[in-house]
N, C-alpha and C positions, 0 to 999 in steps of 0.2 A: 520615530525610526532613527536608529543610529548606525553608523558604519564603524566596524571594529576590526583592526588588523589582527590576523591570526595565522601563524605559520606560513607567511608569505601570501596569504589571500586576504580579501576584504569581506568579512561577514556582515550581514544585515541583522539588526536586533530590534525587536519591538517589545515595548512594555505596555501592556493593556490590563488595567486593574492590577491584580496581584500576579498575573502571568507574564513570563518573559519567553519570547520565541526567538530562535536563532536559525538563520538559513543561509545557504550559499546558492542562490538561484541559478547562477551561471553553470554550475556543475550538477546536472541531473535534476534541476529545480528542487534540490533536496532541502527539506526541513530537517535540521539536525537535532535540535533540542527544544523541549518545552518544559520549563520548570515553574513551580507555583510556590509563592511565599505564603506560608501558613500563619494562622493567628498568633502562634507563639514565637514567630520570627524565623522559624526554621524553613528550609527549602526542600520541597519535594520535586524530584525529577519525574515528570509524567512520561516524556519520551526520553529513552536512554540514548546517551552518546558516550563512547568510551574515552578515557584519557589517552591522548596520542601525541607523539612528537613530530609527526609528519602527515601530510595529506596526500602522499604518494599512494596510488591505488585507492583514491577516495571512494570510488564507486563500490569497492569491496568491503568498506567499513560496515560492520553490523551495528546499525544504530539509526535513529531518526526515522524518516519515512521515505524509502526509495519509491520512485514512481515506476509502475510497470506498464509498458506500452510497446507495441500494440497488443501484445498478448502476455498472459501471465504464466509463470512457472516454466516447466520444461516442455519444449516443443519437439515433436518427432515427425519423421516421414517414413512410413512403412517400417517402423521399429528402430530407425536410426535417430539418435538424439541430436539436438541442436540444428534441426532442419525443419522446414515446413514447405508446403507446395502451394504456390500462388494461384490466382484465377486462371492463368494460362497453362497451368500444369507444370510450371517450372519449379524445380527444387531449389530452395534458397536457404542460406545459412541464417541461423537466428540464435543469439545467446540466450541463456536462461533469463527470463523476465523481460526479454525484448531489448530495445535499443535506447530507451530514454535515460535509464539510471546512470549510464556511463557517457551520456551524450552532453553536448554543449547547448546551453540555452541563452537567450538574451532577455534581460529584464526590460519589459516594455511598459510597466507601470509599477510604482511603489508609493505607498502613502503610509499614514500612521496606523493603518489597520490591516496591511497585508501587501501582497504583490501579485503580478502576473508575469509569467515567463514564457517565452516562445521558443520552441524547439528548433534548432538549426541543423537539419540533416547533413551528415557527412557522406562522402562517397561510399563508405562502408555501410552506413545505415540505409542508404538508398539501394544498395545491393541486397540488403535483407528485406526491405519493405518498399517495393517499387511503385509508389503512388505519389500523386501530387496532392499535397494537403498542408494544412497549418494545424499544429498541435500546440495547445497552450495549457498551462497549469496555473490556476488562480487560488491563492490562499486568502482567507479572511479570518482575522484573529479577534477573539473576544476575551473577556475577563476570566472566563472559566471554560474556554473551548475554542474550537476552530472548525471551519468548513473548508473543503477543497473541491474545486470543479476541474475535471479533466475534459477538455473540449477538442474535438477534431472537426475541421472544416474540409470537406472534399472539394478541391478546386480543380480536379482532373476530369477525365471523361469516362473513367471506369468506376464502378462501385468498389469501395474499399472495405475490407473486413477489419473488425477490431474487437478486443475483449480485454480491456485494461483493468488495473487494480492498484491497490496500495499494500505496503508492507510495514505497518506500524510496529516498531520495537518499543513496547511499553516496559518501563522499569518495574520489575517484580523480583523480590518484594520491595515495597516502597517505604518501609520503616526498618530501622536497624534491628528492632527486637522481634521481627517476624520472619517466617520462612515461606517458600512457595506453597507449601501444603496448607498454609493459613488462608489461601485465596481460592475462590471458585469462579467459574464462568457459566453464564446462563445463555444458551442458544436455543431458540425455538426452530428446530429443523426436523423434517420428517425423513430425511435420508442423509446418510454419510457415504463418502466414496474415498477411494485411494487411487493413485496412479501406479500402474504396474511397470515393469522394466521395459516394456515395449511402448509405453506412453498411453496405453488404453486405460479407461476408467473401470475400476473393479469395485466390488462391494466393500464398504467400510465397516468399522467396528460398531457394535451396538453401544450407544451412549445414552445417559440420562439427559434430561433437559438442563439440569444443573450438575456440573461435574467439578471436582477438585482439580486445581491446576497441576497437581502432582500426578494425575492420572496419565500414564504413558500412552494410552490409546488415543489421546487427543492429538499427539504429535503427528504432523503431516496428514491431517484429515481434512477433507472437504465437506463442509456442512451445507447442504442444499435442500431444495423444496422448503424454503423458509416460510414460516408462518408469521414472522415478524421481521422488520428491518433492523431490529435493535439487539445488540449483544451487550451484556453487562459483566464486567469484571470487578470483583470487590472482595473485601475482607469482612467476614461476618462480625456484626456488632460494631463496626466502625463506619464512619462517613468517608467519602472520597471515592466512591465507585467511578470507574471509567465506563462511559456509555458510547459505543460505536454504532452509528447508524449508516446503513447502506441505502442511499436514495431517500426520497421524501415520502413515498407511499408506505403505508403501514405494512403492507405485504409486498415485498419486492417482486420484480419481474421474474418469470420462469428462468431457471438457470443461475440466478444470482447465488453467490457462494461466499461463506466465511471460511477462512482457512485458519487453523490453529497450529502453531509451530514454535519450537524453541530448539536451541542447539544441543544443550546438555542439561543434566539435572541441577547443576550449580550455576548455570548461566544467569546473569543479573537482568535478564530481559525475558519477556514472553510476547510473541507476536500474534496479533489478531488482525487478519488481513481481509478486508472487503474487496471481493473480485466480482466483475461482471459475470464470470462463469469459471468453471474449473480449468485446470491446466490443459494445454494442447488443444485449445478450442478450434483451430482450423481443421484438425483431423477428427476430433470427437464431436464437433458441432454444438456442444452444450454451452449455452450462453453466448455463442458467437453472434454478433450483429453486423449488418452491412449498412454502410452509409452511401447513399446515392450521390451521383455527381451534383455539385452545387448545393448539397445539403450539409447540415451541421448536426452533430450528436454530442451529448454530454454524459458524464458519469460523475455523480455527486456523492460525497460522504461527509459526515461530521463526527466530531469527537468532543465529548464534554465530561467534566468532572463534577460529580454531584455529591 
């Protein structure tokens, strides 16, 4: 592990085999970039990070892997966006994707294979999520992959709800001579959904188990009722597939969801997002889990290049 000065901040960098990982744990526990040195000496960016001259509004940068906690996506209360209603029936503000990606963390452990960062709730985040808890993010790095554990420990007297997730920005295309349309994604899901303008879940598009990444119907779609915990993104006839796994069970828990999204047709990234459940979980109840007092819950994902 190395410390690297960058735009007034100190990044942490790990080199494990042919992989290099770069993170800024204190800011959102954000893994920023993962690149892979190939056999011909060239570098492939697996996780996309844009060239930038400032880290102002770091949480808004489209790249790396933002951590989504306590809930994913857009939350609503009776049709009003950026709100949710807690266990006591109190309406509370909640930014898109929750409070962690723009939050402050403390690195509590770092070694030559990864780190653990502890969320430090602010007054603003406590107003959004009024529970007593400890939330940690732990990354472990490998030569051709990574795993990440999100863990919440309820140290209060009330059960707490959560439905966390990840927002991986994968570099696509990953070769200079290819286009997005040269890539496909394979998701074994029996149901797709979308979120309507009031935050409710509606029926999604009809998709094949394997779709071309240029298919517009993939964008902003929740893939659920999963028959496998594994999603594969790749280029036909080439090695180097990206494999994203949600949990360790071959068939994930009910409500588990993969989200597919990108910003535009020429964006240099494509997002594959493993979530515990679809957006607006407190209101829709799909995928929402409750953690009892003095109990601990985890959400685990892994990503590998094959």
